[in-house]
Structure formats: structure tokens, C-alpha cells
N, C-alpha and C positions, 0 to 999 in steps of 0.2 A: 193243525198249526196254520195260522193265517199270516200272510206276509204281504206288505205293501212297500213301495219304494218311492223315493223322490230324489231326483238328481239335480245338481246345480253347482254353481261356483260363487264364492263369496269372499271378499277381502275385508280387512280390518275396518273399513268404514261402515260398512253395514254393522278253656283249652280242650278242643275236640276236632283236630284236623288230621287228615292223613293223605298220603300219596299212594295212588293205585297205579302200579306199572302196567304197561301194555302187556297183554298175555303172550305176545310173540317174542318178548325180550327174554332170552334165556340166560343172560349174564347178570341178572339182578341178584343181590344177596338174598338169602332165605328170610332174613328178618325184614319185614316190610315196615317202613316208617308209618306208624299209625297215628301219631299226633304230634303237634308242635305246641308245647306248653309255653304260655306267655305270662310273665309275672313282673311286677315292679318290686324287686327285692334288692339285696345289696349288689346283685349283678347288673342292676339297671343303671343306665347312664342318664344323669340329669343335666339339663341345659336350660337356657333361657326359654327354649321352645317347649320345655316340659319333659315328660317321661318317654323314653324310647324303650320299647319292650325288648328284652333279651329273649332269645328263643332257643330251646333245647329240644333236640330230636329224641323222641321216645321210641325205642325199638322193642322187640320181644315182649313177653309177658302179656299176651293178649287174652282177655277174658272172653267168655262165651258171647256176651252181649256185643262187645266190640267186633268180634269175629262175624257175627250175624249181620251187623250193620255194614261191615266191609263187603260181605258177599252180596247183600241186596243192592248196593250201589254199583260195585264193580262189574256185575254180570247182568244187571238190568239193561245196560247199554254198553256194548263193547267199546273200550277205549281205542281210538284210531292208532294205526301202526305209527311208531316213532313219537308217540305222545304219552304223557302220564297224566293222571287225574289228581287234582288237588281238591280236597273236600274239607270244609270247615263247618262242622256240625254246631259249633258254639255260636259263630257269627252268621250262619245261615246262607252259605253260597258254595259253589263249586265251579271249576273250569279245567280245561286241558291246557297243558303247556308242553313244548318240545322236550323229549326225554333226555336230551343232552344239555339242557339248561340247568343252572344251579340256583338254589335258594339264596337270597341276600336281603339285607335290611335296606328298605327305601323309606326315608324319613316321611312320616305322616301317612303311611300306608299299612294296611293290615297284613298283606302278603305280597311277595314279589319274587320273580325268577328272571334270570338273565342268561344270555349266551355266554359260554365260558371264555370266549376270546373277544367278543364285541359287547362291551357293557351297555352301549346305547340301544342294543337290540334286546328288549325286555318286555315283561308284562307285570303290571302291578294293580292291586285292588285297594280301594279306599271306600269308606262309607261315613255318613253323618246322619244324625237324627232328623226325622221329618214327621210332620203330622199328616202328610199326604198318604193316601191309600194305594195310589197307582201312578205310574209315570205320566199318564194322560192328564192327571189332575194339575200338572205344572203348566199346562197350556198347549197350544198347537206345536207339533213336533218341530217344524222348521224354525219357529221363533225361539223355542227353548234351546235347541242345539246351537243356533247362531249366537245367542247370548252366552251360552256356556263356553264356546270356543273363544269368542272375543274377550270376555271378561274374566274367565277363570283359567283356561288352558294356555292362552297366548300371553307372552310377555309384551310389554309396551313397544319393544324394538322388533317384534315379529309381525309378519304379515300372514294372517291365516286364510286358507282356502278350504272350503268344504266341497268334496267331490260327490258324495252320495249319502243318502239317509235311508234306513230301512226299519220297519217295524215288524216284529213277529210276536205271536202269542203262543206260549207253551204252558200247558196245565193251568190255564186261566190267568197267567201272569204275562204282562206286556213288557217287551224289551225294545229299546231303540239302539241301533248300531249305526255308526257313521264313520266315514273315512275323511281324514283332513290332513292338511300340511301346514306346518309352521315354518315360514321362511324368514331368515335374517340375512344380512349382507354377506356373511361368510359361511353360513351353514343352514341346512334345511333338514327337517325331520318330518316323516310321514307316519301316520298311526291310524288304527281303528280304535274306537271307543264304544263300549256298550254300557248303557245306563238302565237302571231298573229300580223300582221301589217295592219294598216288602218288609215285614217285621219291624215296621216303624223306622226304617232306614232307607236312605237314598244311596244306592251303590253305584260305583263307577269302576269299570275295568278299562285299562288302556294298554294296548300292545303295539309296539312300533319299532322302527329302525331308521337309520339315517337315509336321506333321499337317494343316495347313490346305490344303496342295496335294496331299496324298496321293491323295484320291479322283480327282482330275483326271489325275494322272500314273501311277497305280498300274499299269495295264496296260502302259504303255510301259516302266516299270522292270522289270516281271516278265520281259520279253524279255531284258533284260540278265542277270538272275539265272539264267534257264533256259539261257542260251547258254554258260555257263562250262564249259570242257572241259580235261581234262588231256592233255598230250602226253608221249610217252615220250622221256626224255632219257638 
């Protein structure tokens, strides 16, 4: 695995998913959530923005194939203590999230988890089609990330600052992770984002918290950002 980093500061001017619990958690139910089924049925909510997937947790009744897939992922790399693994074999990605967070619907995102008490402390993943083969095909890392934060992640009333950018290569796939803050007159939020390209998709994972809690939870949330991986589908 190769890693490079670039630090600096910048403002606005410039269904096959399952959850693998950590092996040290003894209070987990015997039935492991093996998949989240997503469908546009009569349970689906329609709005002007389109279809929002309803999600149903599928427990028990695991076949031999599903069990083997679970074992190959869960034990190839041990899930860190106090985290769980979320794996989506249909959409081609996985990541860790804190074991005390819960699943929730975040509009426009494929998966999301949040702190049970602090809704703004959360992780979510989205993706969109692309004809690019690798994240490097988008251009220089600093330019791509600056434009992403300024034009996509930040609202017009927010002042963005980027603190750090890192690139890593895992199993031949390149990932860019960066730390940034979005500041408004009355509120600031800091986050890590990891972006990658594979399977004909441009994936984005964002995990963050409000600015007052960032220093306390930063290292914990960095584990989530660094854990994001693409799966071949």
C-alpha cells in the first residue's frame, strides 16, 4: 500500500449487503443482519426528487453461499474493536462504522449510519455513474478536491477549509481521503471524505461531526474514512 499526503488550507474563494459485528462483542444477537433489501414497491415513498428506497433487514435463513461470503470477508481482516463492518456486494463497497451507531435513511445516499444521540455525527455513502476508470483520471488530486468541496459539498453560505489530503492504493485501487471544515456564521461542521472510482461508479464516503465535538471524535471517525474499500462487481 502506497500513501502520499498533501496539506494546506483553502477557503471558498479558491440487494446484497450485510453487517459484520466485531468479534469481541458478546452481546450481539445470534441472527446476524446479512442483507438490506432495497426496492421501489408500494412501501416506497415518492416525491418530487424521485424514489427513496425503503430498506428491510433480512436476518436468519443464511444459505451456504452467503455464509461462505460472510466468512471470507469478516475473517480476512479483523474488524476493529467497537466497530462493525458494512458490506454491499450489490453496489460494490464496504466500510467500518462505530458499533453503537444505527442505520438511517439519508436522502440521495445508498447507505448511512448515525450516532444514536447526535444525528449530525454520521457516515454516508453515495455514488454516481462515470466513464472514468480511476480517481486519478479526474485530474490532479488538489484541484479535484478543491472543486469538489467548493462546488458540491459547501453551501453558498459556508466557508470551506481543507486541512489535509491523502492518497492510498489498496489492491490496485486508488483512494483519496481529505479532511475539511464547512463554516457558517452560526455553525461549523468538520468531516473526512474518501472518494474512489470503480465498477463504472464514482463513490463518495463522508463521515463527520460538528466542530465542537471534532477534536474528541476525530481519530475514531478517521478509522471509518480509511476503511472504505471497493469490491469488484
